C-alpha angles and dihedrals in degrees: 000000000000091000090050092053092047090052094047090052090057093054113098115251096245089066093051094063097051102103096169136030118259087223115078108237092238122163087262094053092046090050091051090047093051091052092047091046091051090051102041110017115028096076090069107018095040132241093286100034097259097128093250106114124148092256095047097092092061096054123101090232129026112262116249119271104225088202092062103105092206092057095035094052093043095067121048126213094272092048090051088050091053093047094052088051100043101030128209110270096193092054092044090243110149122223114242101199089110094049104035128051120230089257090052091052092050090048085054092050088050092052093046090051088047090052086054092048093049092049091050090048092050091046090054091051094055 
């Protein structure tokens, strides 16, 4: 938790107040986000966002599980967007602002939020 607080303190204020994405999570946005996630995120965060990707064991810190409610609720959409762009040096997470456009990063946030929503829906069905 201490690391999460320290990271949150580094995120500029304008990202803290973004409580939704400016890109509608349409089927097109979610499909783009899924493709980007598979290409850039799944190796570490796992195919379903559980932090269990094939490369996870080699990292200095475990990748975030997007399905962990404590983590998911701690960072809002704007903060997730900033983290994708800037990365987390101490966790060996690269920043993607040079590789992904702002639209791409918002599509990724939409997809991550959709992974969380699907996990919650599935959990409620069990």
